[in-house]
Legacy VTK file of the C-alpha trace (Angstrom):
# vtk DataFile Version 3.0
C-alpha trace
ASCII
DATASET POLYDATA
POINTS 264 float
82.134 78.300 122.614
83.284 81.683 123.777
82.858 80.703 127.433
84.808 77.476 126.987
87.560 79.324 125.126
87.766 81.888 127.926
87.942 79.127 130.494
90.710 77.421 128.534
92.697 80.638 128.308
92.202 81.383 132.005
93.359 77.886 132.904
96.700 78.347 131.170
99.672 79.431 133.261
100.084 83.179 133.000
103.402 83.049 131.148
102.170 80.313 128.834
99.052 82.306 127.990
101.081 85.423 127.222
103.508 83.599 124.949
100.660 81.786 123.189
99.015 85.149 122.528
102.292 86.609 121.252
102.788 83.632 118.938
99.255 84.142 117.581
100.004 87.826 116.957
103.220 86.975 115.116
101.433 84.413 112.962
98.652 86.899 112.175
101.214 89.551 111.211
102.983 87.160 108.844
99.642 86.065 107.377
98.639 89.674 106.688
101.973 90.393 105.010
101.722 87.207 102.939
98.208 88.162 101.838
99.468 91.561 100.675
102.363 89.973 98.759
100.205 87.308 97.135
97.510 89.819 96.141
99.677 91.842 93.771
96.785 91.919 91.306
94.743 93.798 93.901
97.462 96.225 94.974
95.091 99.205 94.922
92.590 97.442 97.191
95.328 96.380 99.626
96.707 99.921 99.684
93.412 101.677 100.478
92.528 98.945 102.973
95.860 99.397 104.752
95.439 103.173 104.881
91.949 102.866 106.325
93.046 100.426 108.996
95.946 102.650 109.996
93.555 105.587 110.443
91.221 103.449 112.529
94.131 102.199 114.648
95.254 105.757 115.345
91.896 107.374 116.096
90.095 104.472 117.779
92.965 102.762 119.589
96.170 104.788 120.029
94.847 108.304 120.666
92.091 107.286 123.131
94.615 105.122 124.981
97.115 107.989 125.061
94.398 110.271 126.433
93.456 107.770 129.162
97.078 107.054 130.076
97.832 110.780 130.321
95.209 111.133 133.039
96.653 108.143 134.885
100.156 109.608 134.644
99.032 113.033 135.821
99.788 114.685 132.471
97.437 117.324 131.111
95.466 115.701 128.258
96.093 118.734 126.042
99.747 117.672 125.907
98.647 114.570 124.002
96.785 116.827 121.579
100.065 118.629 120.899
102.340 115.589 120.658
100.197 113.761 118.080
100.278 116.623 115.528
103.988 117.018 116.264
104.548 113.395 115.254
102.541 114.043 112.104
104.554 117.174 111.254
107.915 115.495 111.828
106.941 112.681 109.456
105.682 115.286 106.980
109.104 116.950 106.921
110.659 113.696 105.781
108.008 112.887 103.190
106.959 116.316 101.873
107.359 116.461 98.094
109.046 113.086 98.310
112.282 114.623 99.627
114.226 113.339 102.590
117.505 115.106 101.857
118.817 118.377 103.201
119.060 121.694 101.400
122.854 121.667 100.910
122.745 118.254 99.227
119.944 119.473 97.003
121.871 122.557 95.905
125.030 120.549 95.226
123.166 118.045 93.090
121.351 120.746 91.149
124.658 122.476 90.464
126.310 119.407 88.958
123.531 117.264 87.524
120.288 118.966 86.425
117.349 116.623 86.735
119.200 114.216 88.995
117.936 115.781 92.209
114.349 114.985 91.302
115.228 111.309 91.090
117.096 111.548 94.386
114.112 113.304 95.942
111.759 110.556 94.809
113.976 107.726 96.038
114.758 109.453 99.343
111.095 110.249 99.869
110.105 106.654 99.143
112.742 105.399 101.565
111.544 107.748 104.301
107.923 106.661 103.786
108.817 102.989 103.959
111.177 103.444 106.902
108.706 105.664 108.751
105.857 103.209 108.213
107.925 100.274 109.395
109.269 102.143 112.435
105.872 103.475 113.509
104.098 100.141 113.097
106.884 98.313 114.926
106.771 100.803 117.829
102.997 100.507 117.936
103.316 96.717 118.174
105.781 97.107 121.033
102.973 98.674 123.054
100.576 95.945 121.941
102.925 93.425 123.528
102.813 95.458 126.716
99.009 95.282 126.638
99.134 91.484 126.323
101.441 91.189 129.334
99.375 93.526 131.520
95.805 92.678 130.451
95.630 89.142 129.067
92.071 88.191 128.111
90.359 86.508 125.193
88.824 89.726 123.744
92.193 91.498 123.956
94.006 88.573 122.311
91.488 88.242 119.474
91.411 91.987 118.822
95.207 92.207 118.779
95.368 89.214 116.436
93.095 91.009 113.956
95.084 94.224 114.430
98.305 92.274 113.834
96.985 90.964 110.533
96.169 94.533 109.477
99.649 95.655 110.567
101.238 92.979 108.391
98.976 93.993 105.519
99.909 97.667 105.858
103.612 96.967 106.286
103.884 94.752 103.215
101.715 97.067 101.121
103.692 100.245 101.842
107.090 98.589 101.555
106.048 97.168 98.202
104.907 100.583 97.007
108.255 102.075 98.049
110.194 99.070 96.672
111.891 98.158 99.930
112.660 94.765 101.428
109.915 93.256 103.558
111.691 90.372 105.342
113.805 92.363 107.860
110.963 94.634 108.913
108.467 91.772 109.058
110.809 89.900 111.398
111.109 92.978 113.625
107.330 93.503 113.574
106.730 89.893 114.624
109.251 90.051 117.460
108.476 93.540 118.820
105.321 92.525 120.782
107.426 89.941 122.640
109.958 92.661 123.445
107.146 94.861 124.748
105.831 92.028 126.916
109.308 91.438 128.362
109.741 95.135 129.122
106.362 95.236 130.868
107.258 92.153 132.921
110.789 93.177 133.905
110.854 96.974 134.004
107.677 98.813 133.000
108.039 102.142 131.224
107.651 105.307 133.330
104.020 106.340 133.449
104.746 109.674 131.742
106.455 108.058 128.733
103.618 105.821 127.552
100.944 108.436 126.653
103.455 110.677 124.884
104.917 107.784 122.886
101.454 106.537 121.917
100.426 110.019 120.759
103.593 110.484 118.707
103.216 107.080 117.050
99.574 107.861 116.294
100.561 111.082 114.540
103.192 109.300 112.448
100.767 106.539 111.456
98.129 109.087 110.420
100.683 110.746 108.119
101.584 107.380 106.587
97.892 106.630 106.098
97.427 109.970 104.334
100.284 109.072 101.979
98.647 105.697 101.351
95.366 107.411 100.506
97.160 109.718 98.047
98.822 106.736 96.377
95.442 105.022 96.211
93.892 108.151 94.693
96.547 108.040 91.994
95.609 104.440 91.271
91.955 105.494 91.235
92.677 108.026 88.479
94.396 105.257 86.515
91.341 103.036 86.881
93.104 100.539 89.161
90.933 101.309 92.209
87.276 100.491 91.565
84.172 101.448 93.508
83.917 97.825 94.637
87.413 98.093 96.090
86.466 101.214 98.031
83.266 99.668 99.423
85.166 96.538 100.483
87.885 98.590 102.156
85.312 100.763 103.963
83.431 97.704 105.262
86.636 96.035 106.490
87.837 99.260 108.124
84.543 99.804 109.952
84.596 96.189 111.142
88.117 96.720 112.467
86.970 99.865 114.265
84.055 98.010 115.854
86.397 95.282 117.115
88.763 97.835 118.640
85.865 99.656 120.316
84.432 96.423 121.705
87.777 95.556 123.285
88.259 99.026 124.787
LINES 1 265
264 0 1 2 3 4 5 6 7 8 9 10 11 12 13 14 15 16 17 18 19 20 21 22 23 24 25 26 27 28 29 30 31 32 33 34 35 36 37 38 39 40 41 42 43 44 45 46 47 48 49 50 51 52 53 54 55 56 57 58 59 60 61 62 63 64 65 66 67 68 69 70 71 72 73 74 75 76 77 78 79 80 81 82 83 84 85 86 87 88 89 90 91 92 93 94 95 96 97 98 99 100 101 102 103 104 105 106 107 108 109 110 111 112 113 114 115 116 117 118 119 120 121 122 123 124 125 126 127 128 129 130 131 132 133 134 135 136 137 138 139 140 141 142 143 144 145 146 147 148 149 150 151 152 153 154 155 156 157 158 159 160 161 162 163 164 165 166 167 168 169 170 171 172 173 174 175 176 177 178 179 180 181 182 183 184 185 186 187 188 189 190 191 192 193 194 195 196 197 198 199 200 201 202 203 204 205 206 207 208 209 210 211 212 213 214 215 216 217 218 219 220 221 222 223 224 225 226 227 228 229 230 231 232 233 234 235 236 237 238 239 240 241 242 243 244 245 246 247 248 249 250 251 252 253 254 255 256 257 258 259 260 261 262 263
């Protein structure tokens, strides 16, 4: 069946095959988001599963690709090792202690309304987490679209479809935790691979940009995953995250990692 499916995909016109793959990725993204929204009773499981898949995506997919692309672009690989932590640290500045506001705003609020700044810190921190997650995942999917345009094959398409479902799952889960609207970001996440494919077809990115962007996105996603794990740990202390949930999430995450490695 695999051979016949590969033959069918190879027989399609190049543009038709690319757009079919992009449509499959969009559908998988929406399905993952819908699963997260419909599984509100298993919010803790969805959260830890999303965090695990984001870690796998960063360490098994994005960072190795950034490393390989840096060699192709003639950039010292150690630069990638600096950019990824930089992306992590920048995201940390916006999410540390749940505060995304500046020092002057904080002092002004404390001076006029004791206790109010803490609420502002929490809401600003939640907004930065949700916005950062959505932005990083959307940027990551932009590069996935580029991969479809440049290396269309059945293993790549199937792997990206599974990754798209996990992206939708993570996006919906984190936006729900931070009480932000899903629809606009889901639309952007579904469309961004098509934008990446168009960019790759019309005017490919400079070789030096790709590895640095991939490394930065990887660092941001790792930070978001760490936040997801902390939120899941809080649910664990409340008894909402069971051992069965953790085993299920670990098995799904390892399966995702194996798929990404097989497609590498």
